[in-house]
C-alpha positions in Angstrom: 25.1 -4.4 19.2 21.5 -3.9 18.0 20.2 -5.0 14.6 18.0 -2.7 12.6 15.5 -4.8 10.7 12.6 -4.4 8.3 9.6 -4.2 10.6 6.6 -6.4 10.1 4.1 -3.6 10.2 1.0 -5.7 9.8 -0.2 -9.3 9.6 -0.3 -9.3 5.8 3.1 -7.6 5.3 5.7 -9.9 3.6 8.3 -7.4 2.4 9.0 -3.7 2.4 11.0 -1.1 0.4 13.7 0.9 2.2 12.9 4.4 0.7 15.7 6.3 2.5 17.9 6.4 5.5 17.3 9.3 7.9 20.7 8.9 9.5 24.2 8.5 8.1 26.7 5.9 9.2 28.7 7.2 12.1 25.9 9.4 13.4 24.5 8.9 16.9 21.0 7.6 17.2 18.5 7.3 20.1 16.0 4.6 20.8 12.6 5.2 19.1 14.1 8.0 17.0 13.0 7.8 13.3 15.9 6.2 11.5 14.5 5.3 8.1 11.6 5.6 5.8 10.0 2.4 4.5 7.2 1.6 2.1 4.8 -1.3 2.2 2.3 -2.1 -0.6 -0.1 0.4 0.9 1.7 3.0 3.0 4.9 5.0 3.5 6.0 5.3 7.1 9.0 6.1 9.3 10.6 3.2 11.3 12.2 3.9 14.6 15.6 3.0 15.9 15.5 -0.2 18.1 18.3 1.1 20.4 20.8 3.8 21.4 24.3 4.1 20.0 26.1 4.9 16.8 24.7 3.9 13.4 27.6 1.5 12.5 26.5 0.3 9.1 23.7 0.5 6.5 23.9 -2.9 4.8 20.8 -2.4 2.6 20.7 0.3 -0.1 18.0 2.8 -0.5 15.3 1.6 -2.9 15.9 -2.1 -2.0 12.9 -4.4 -1.5 13.6 -6.9 1.3 11.6 -9.4 3.3 10.2 -8.4 6.7 12.6 -9.0 9.6 15.6 -8.8 7.3 18.5 -7.0 9.0 19.1 -3.6 7.3 21.9 -2.2 9.5 23.5 -2.2 12.9 23.6 0.2 15.9 26.4 -0.2 18.5 29.4 1.4 20.1 32.0 3.2 18.0 34.6 0.7 16.8 32.4 -2.4 17.3 33.0 -5.0 14.6 30.1 -5.5 12.2 28.9 -9.1 11.8 29.2 -11.0 8.5 27.0 -13.5 6.8 23.3 -13.8 6.0 21.1 -11.3 7.9 17.6 -12.6 7.9 15.6 -13.3 11.1 13.2 -16.2 10.8 9.5 -15.3 11.2 8.0 -18.0 13.4 4.6 -16.5 13.3 3.9 -18.0 9.9 4.3 -21.8 9.6 6.6 -22.9 6.7 5.4 -25.7 4.6 7.8 -28.7 4.2 8.4 -28.0 0.5 9.1 -24.3 1.1 11.4 -25.1 4.0 13.4 -27.5 1.9 13.7 -24.9 -0.9 14.9 -22.3 1.7 17.5 -24.7 3.0 18.8 -25.3 -0.5 19.0 -21.5 -1.2 20.9 -20.9 2.0 23.2 -23.8 1.4 24.0 -22.5 -2.1 24.7 -19.0 -0.8 27.0 -20.4 1.9 28.9 -22.5 -0.6 29.7 -19.6 -3.0 29.1 -16.1 -1.7 29.7 -16.5 2.1 32.8 -18.6 1.6 34.5 -15.6 0.2 34.4 -14.0 3.6 33.6 -10.6 2.2 30.9 -8.4 3.9 27.9 -8.1 1.6 24.2 -7.6 1.8 22.0 -10.7 1.5 20.7 -9.5 -1.9 24.2 -9.0 -3.2 25.1 -12.5 -2.1 22.1 -14.0 -3.8 23.0 -12.2 -7.0 26.6 -13.3 -6.8 25.4 -16.9 -6.3 23.0 -16.7 -9.2 25.7 -15.3 -11.5 28.4 -17.6 -10.2 30.5 -14.6 -9.2 33.0 -14.8 -6.3 32.6 -11.8 -4.0 36.4 -11.4 -3.7 36.4 -10.4 -7.4 33.8 -7.7 -6.9 35.0 -4.1 -6.8 32.8 -1.9 -4.6 32.6 1.9 -4.3 30.6 2.2 -1.1 32.1 4.0 1.8 31.2 1.4 4.4 33.2 -1.4 2.9 30.2 -3.6 2.3 29.4 -5.1 -1.1 25.9 -4.1 -2.4 23.7 -5.4 -5.1 24.8 -2.7 -7.5 28.5 -3.8 -7.0 27.6 -7.3 -8.3 25.4 -6.0 -11.1 27.6 -3.4 -12.7 31.2 -2.3 -13.3 32.6 0.5 -11.2 32.4 3.0 -14.1 28.8 2.0 -14.9 27.9 2.5 -11.2 29.4 6.0 -11.1 27.6 7.0 -14.3 24.3 5.5 -13.0 24.6 7.3 -9.7 25.2 10.7 -11.4 22.2 10.1 -13.7 19.9 8.5 -11.1 19.6 5.2 -12.9 18.2 2.3 -11.0 20.6 -0.6 -11.8 18.4 -3.3 -10.3 16.0 -2.7 -13.2 18.7 -2.8 -15.9 19.8 -5.7 -18.0 23.5 -5.9 -18.6 25.3 -7.0 -21.8 28.7 -7.7 -20.2 30.3 -10.9 -18.9 27.9 -12.8 -16.7 25.3 -10.2 -17.4 27.4 -7.4 -15.9 26.1 -3.9 -16.6 28.6 -1.8 -18.5 29.1 1.8 -19.2 27.4 1.5 -22.6 24.3 -0.1 -21.0 23.9 2.8 -18.6 24.5 5.4 -21.3 21.9 3.8 -23.6 19.4 4.2 -20.7 20.2 7.8 -20.1 20.0 8.6 -23.8 16.5 6.9 -23.9 15.4 9.0 -20.9 16.5 12.1 -22.7 14.7 11.2 -25.8 11.5 10.6 -23.8 11.7 13.9 -22.2 12.2 15.7 -25.5 9.1 14.2 -26.9 7.0 16.1 -24.4 8.7 19.4 -24.7 6.5 22.0 -26.4 7.1 25.8 -27.0 3.5 26.4 -25.8 3.9 24.8 -22.4 6.0 26.1 -19.6 7.1 23.6 -17.0 6.9 24.9 -13.5 7.5 21.8 -11.4 8.8 18.2 -11.7 9.2 15.7 -8.9 9.8 12.0 -8.6 6.6 9.9 -8.2 7.0 8.4 -4.7 5.3 7.8 -1.4 1.6 7.5 -1.1 0.9 8.9 -4.6 3.2 6.2 -6.1 1.5 3.4 -4.1 -2.0 4.6 -4.9 -1.1 4.9 -8.6 0.4 1.4 -8.7 -2.6 -0.2 -7.0 -5.2 1.7 -9.0 -3.5 0.7 -12.3 -3.3 -2.9 -11.2 -7.0 -2.9 -10.2 -8.1 -1.2 -13.4 -6.0 -3.3 -15.7 -6.4 -6.7 -14.0 -10.1 -6.8 -13.0 -13.0 -6.9 -15.4 -14.9 -4.1 -13.7 -18.5 -3.2 -14.4 -20.2 -0.1 -13.0 -23.9 0.2 -12.0 -25.9 3.1 -10.5 -29.1 3.5 -8.5 -30.9 6.5 -7.2 -31.5 6.8 -3.4 -33.8 9.2 -1.6 -31.9 10.7 1.3 -34.6 13.1 2.6 -35.7 11.0 5.6 -32.1 10.2 6.6 -31.1 13.8 6.6 -34.0 14.7 8.9 -33.3 11.6 11.1 -29.7 12.6 11.4 -30.6 16.1 12.4 -32.8 14.8 15.2 -30.4 12.4 16.8 -27.5 14.9 16.6 -29.4 17.5 18.7 -27.4 18.0 21.9 -24.6 15.6 20.8 -21.0 16.9 21.1 -19.7 14.4 18.5 -22.1 14.5 15.5 -23.0 11.4 13.6 -22.2 12.0 9.9 -24.1 10.8 6.8 -21.1 8.7 6.0 -21.4 6.9 9.3 -24.9 5.8 8.3 -23.7 4.8 4.9 -20.9 2.6 6.4 -23.4 1.0 8.8 -26.0 0.4 6.1 -23.4 -1.1 3.8 -22.1 -3.3 6.5 -25.6 -4.7 7.2 -26.1 -5.4 3.5 -22.7 -6.9 3.0 -23.2 -9.3 6.0 -26.5 -10.5 4.5 -24.9 -11.3 1.1 -22.0 -13.7 1.0 -21.3 -13.1 -2.7 -20.3 -9.5 -1.8 -17.8 -10.8 0.8 -16.2 -13.1 -1.8 -13.0 -12.4 -3.7 -10.6 -14.2 -6.0 -7.4 -15.4 -4.3 -5.1 -17.2 -6.7 -7.2 -19.7 -8.5 -9.9 -19.9 -5.8 -13.0 -18.0 -4.9 -12.9 -17.3 -1.2 -15.8 -16.1 0.9 -15.1 -14.3 4.2 -17.4 -14.2 7.3 -16.8 -10.6 8.4 -18.3 -7.4 7.1 -15.1 -5.4 7.4 -15.9 -2.1 5.7 -13.1 0.1 4.3 -13.8 3.8 3.6 -11.7 6.1 1.4 -10.0 9.0 3.1 -8.3 11.6 0.9 -4.9 12.8 2.1 -2.3 15.0 0.5 -1.0 13.4 -2.7 -3.2 10.3 -2.3 -5.7 8.3 -0.2 -6.0 5.6 2.4 -8.7 3.1 3.0 -9.0 2.5 6.7 -11.1 -0.5 7.7 -13.8 -0.8 10.4 -13.8 -4.4 11.5 -17.2 -6.2 11.9 -19.0 -2.9 11.3 -22.4 -4.6 11.2 -22.1 -5.5 14.9 -21.2 -1.9 16.0 -23.5 0.8 17.1 -23.8 3.9 14.9 -22.0 5.9 17.6 -19.1 3.4 17.7 -18.8 3.5 13.9 -18.7 7.3 14.1 -15.9 7.2 16.7 -13.8 4.7 14.9 -14.2 6.4 11.5 -13.2 9.8 13.0 -10.2 8.3 14.7 -9.0 6.3 11.7 -9.5 9.2 9.3 -7.4 11.4 11.7 -4.6 8.9 11.7 -4.7 8.6 7.9 -4.4 12.4 7.5 -1.6 12.5 10.0 0.2 9.5 8.4 0.1 7.6 11.7 -2.2 4.9 10.6 -0.8 1.3 10.9 -1.1 -1.5 8.3 -3.4 -3.5 10.5 -5.8 -0.5 10.5 -6.2 -0.4 6.7 -6.1 -4.1 6.0 -8.5 -7.0 6.2 -11.4 -5.3 4.4 -14.1 -7.3 2.7 -15.9 -4.4 1.0 -15.3 -0.7 0.6 -17.3 2.6 0.3 -16.3 6.0 -1.0 -18.2 9.2 -0.5 -17.8 12.1 -2.9 -20.9 14.0 -1.6 -18.9 16.8 -0.1 -17.6 17.7 -3.6 -21.1 17.8 -5.3 -20.0 15.0 -7.7 -23.0 13.8 -9.7 -21.7 10.4 -10.8 -18.4 8.6 -10.8 -16.8 5.1 -11.3 -14.9 4.1 -8.2 -12.0 1.8 -8.6 -12.1 -1.5 -6.7 -9.7 -1.9 -3.8 -8.2 -5.2 -4.6 -8.5 -8.0 -3.7 -12.1 -7.1 -2.8 -14.8 -7.7 -5.4 -16.7 -4.4 -5.2 -16.8 -0.8 -4.0 -19.9 1.3 -3.4 -19.7 5.1 -4.0 -22.2 7.7 -3.2 -22.5 11.1 -4.9 -23.5 14.5 -3.7 -27.1 15.2 -2.7 -29.3 17.3 -4.9 -32.9 18.6 -4.8 -35.4 16.9 -7.2 -39.1 17.3 -7.8 -41.2 14.2 -7.2 -44.9 13.4 -7.3 -46.3 12.2 -4.0 -50.1 11.8 -3.2 -50.8 13.8 -6.4 -48.7 16.7 -5.1 -45.3 17.9 -6.3 -42.7 17.7 -3.5 -39.0 18.5 -3.1 -36.8 15.5 -2.2 -33.1 15.1 -1.5 -31.6 12.6 -3.8 -28.2 11.0 -4.3 -26.8 8.2 -6.5 -25.2 4.9 -5.5 -22.4 4.1 -7.9 -21.1 0.6 -7.5 -18.1 -1.0 -9.3 -17.8 -4.8 -9.1 -15.6 -7.6 -10.3 -17.6 -9.4 -13.0 -15.6 -12.6 -12.2 -17.2 -12.8 -8.8 -20.7 -11.4 -9.2 -23.0 -10.3 -12.0 -25.3 -7.4 -12.4 -28.1 -8.9 -10.4 -25.8 -9.5 -7.4 -24.6 -5.9 -7.6 -28.2 -4.6 -7.8 -29.3 -6.6 -4.8 -26.6 -5.0 -2.7 -27.6 -1.5 -3.8 -31.3 -2.2 -3.3 -30.6 -3.3 0.3 -28.5 -0.3 1.1 -31.1 2.0 -0.6 -33.8 0.4 1.6 -31.8 1.0 4.8 -30.9 4.6 3.9 -34.5 5.5 2.9 -35.8 3.9 6.2 -33.0 5.0 8.6 -34.7 3.6 11.7 -33.9 0.1 10.4 -30.2 0.9 10.5 -30.4 1.3 14.3 -32.6 -1.7 15.0 
């Protein structure tokens, strides 16, 4: 028998959301075949089956948030008996502090005393809820087809669960008014009534609705992270003009005869990396109650995809040649657009850039990619008239738009970064030295 567990798809990943199963219990599966769709705090991805056989059981419900390496189901031979008890694999990559270990032992001991002693198959989350509510699992009525007690079975009455299922109500976000906080029929009906009222508020005879879909996947993750950044960080925006004329000509010359062209964005990433490496305050960010400064100039760059965006990270970009930056940027952007990018490839950034030049954007306020303390945006390039040696000349000009966390740096710190990037872009030979 093979366990299906929540993959640890990156060093920083602590938990994931099981969005949906791609197979039903009883169906055959092959090793490395996509078996479920999961969501981390930054990406939605498909997870592959760890072995061949029959999908014997799905012990975690769709929509559940579980720690990495928690068992979600089992693959085996038809008729094989499904194991019972807690289904969490210990992660030995991360040391556990003595206080945390003691707390974990107490939690497991409490679950064993109450929920597991009932000898009823249940998901780890259902056992935890039963323990917290002092409910014996033998008294829980379940409606699932696989005979396993789920969180919703502990949270709600059977009738409430059926009503919730038909009305697509998430019971894990619902507060019950019944015995031991049990969710009742009236609790679910009050929620469905509230939803109906909310929808009616937005109905208007002068608008015709042509589509409606659930907010999910990349768009949901992006929306959540952008809201958190905008609402939690005291963000200030500052702009500066930059003359791109010499860089455009310099790029044209070095691209002559090259199969893989160097883009303006490659130069922007390299220039930003040099400036970020020189200025520790830009590589600093608030972690909990501490201000942490990192050594590396790991530069994230925004990549637009359907229904959202990713921010792949080029590690130690200040140490890379412009050609290597171009290669990595091209490869990572392709992975982002094909949804094959891994969490390690979009994590670990210390500063980010975003380029809106291809859309002729004149100015904008980029939102900080938390927990970083700043993000540098660059606009479209436009022709302007300038006076040089008592003659009017045409120059190519863009605007650097930087948003920064005012808890970490002030206006002078932001201006110094932009001045350095401006200097490098206006004297592009310095970028290559």
